[in-house]
C-alpha positions, 0 to 999 in steps of 0.5 A: 174220793175226797175226805174231810175231817172236822175236829171241834176239840173238846166239844163234847160235854155233859148237861149244864145248868147254865144251859138249861140242863143241855150240853153245848151241842144240844144248846147250839144252833148247828143245822149243818151238823144236824143235817150230816147226822140225819143223812149219815150215821152217828155213834161213839168211839173210845179215843182214850185207851185203857191206862192212858190219860185223856188228852188231845195227844192220845185222842187225836192220834186215835182219831187219825188212825194210829193206836196210842198203845203202839205209837204214843211216846209222849206228848211233847215230841209231837209238839216239837215236831211241829216247831221243826225241832231236830230230835235225836232218838236219845233226847227227852222232850218236855212241854213247858207251860206258862201257868198262873198259880195264886195262893198255891192254887193252879188258877190258869194253865195258859197264864191268861192266854199270854201273848207269844212275844211276852212268853218269848221274853220270859223264856229268854231271860230264864234261859240265861240263868240255866247252867245245864248245857244239855237243856235247850228251850224252844219258845212256842205259841202263847203259853206253850213251849218245849224243853229238850234234854240232849244229855242222852246223846252222850250215852250217859244221859238222864233217864226220865222214863220213871218220872211222873208229871201232871198236865196243868189243865188237869188240876184247875183250882188244886194245890200246885205242890200236890202235883209237882214232878215226882220220880227219878230226876224230879228234883231238877224239874222242881228246881226249874219251877222254883227258879222260874217263880223267882224270876217271873215274880217281878219281871216287867212282863208280869208287872205290865200284865198285872197293871192291865188286869191280866193273869201273870205267868207265875211259873214254868210248868214241865209235863208231857215228857217223851221221846221221838216216836217212829210212826208209819206214813199215812199215805203208805198205809191208806194211799191217800195224801193228807193235810192239816189245818190247825193253830195248835202245835200238837196237831201239827206235830202229829200231822208231821209224823204221819206225813201230812202237810200243815196248811197255814191259815192267817188269822187262826188262833186257839181261841174264839177270836180265830177266823173260822171262815178262813179255816173253812175257805182254806179247807175247800181250796185244799181239796184240789191238792189233797185226798184228806183234809182235816180242820182242827179247831181248839176254841171249844176246848179252851172255852171249857178249860175256862168254864165258859159255856156260853163261849163254847156254844158260840164256838160250836155254832161258828164251826158249824156255820163257817166250816161244816156248812160251806165245806159240805156244800162244796163236797156235794157240788163238786164230788157227789156225782163224780169221785164221791166224798165223805165227811167226819165231824167229831170232838177228840174227847169230852172237855167238861165245862163244870170241871174244866177237865178232859173226860174219857167218856167216848165222844160222839161222831157223825159221818156222811157222804158216799155209801153212808146210809142213814139209820136213825134221823136225829140231830147231833148230840151226845145222847143220840150218839150214845143211843145209836147202834154204832160204837167203836171200842178202839179209837184208831179203828175209826179211820179205817171205817171212815175211809173204807166201810161199805165202798165198792172196790173202785173207790 
């Protein structure tokens, strides 16, 4: 059996006035996804467990079959794994964003989608000013970076377990100072935030960005702290070999922990300028070598965070045209009459264009393929999924349903 998972990150949403009171899925032309929903099943799944923040770390872990209550130890360690960072179990790992704060308000969690090379220059110059030998910075992609506190390796390290931090994408337009790190050792991180502001304010990278009309990287913002998790291997659990296609270190990190390979796709980015067709082609090619192929596309989520409904619709349409359609066609042609196939399409969570924030409403999903029988033939929308009779209360149980439900033993 061949399995494909397509994740249009943050694609689910609520009706928007700019879209004539339709959601982006309702407004988009998505004939291939509509077809899957009509020949298969659609429903909803709660990917955010009670007491957890709604974010791609928690929700994607749920979607891929791992209970965050048991395995989630923080977002940052997942991203660090994708960068190949060697983590000791005693280390504490932070995600650090370049952000844009104007008049004390958090304007942009990505500093205007700052280029990776610009971010590396800012981070390198800041690192030269850091005197703590236990703080190790690792540049990532665009605005995403990692900070590792290695002080725990001595047995007398700092304890960050009681620290509270806030993802910058959760506070667009809000006062930065209201969401600074709080709790034990928080003053160290607040000093880092202030130190970065002093350096970045007149840095040549920001001088050029302002000259070009781009958002400056005004601060470094730490959040998502955690320690290295111990996660069981996916192939050992399900007997299936998996691969991940993504431009985002977080998803690549989760893939690394569960034993999946990350497949490099030239031209892939986190935004609508990504090469959707290349992602679809690489997914098709990967079917020869893997049992499960997951294609994650970040563009709908980023468009939501920018309050850009039109780009969000365009991203969803591109996913449908260049990934879902071609992949499903190949699955039917190659595997329908032989070993069988299944395809799952679902956003990991809602990201509301109106608020620019994640939303813990259970997202919709569609499953089609071998031994998945249609119940109600309706197009794929949040409302149709909510009206269905298929609702999974614990997100991590969806994977077992996707892989095994209704199949005879020979599969």
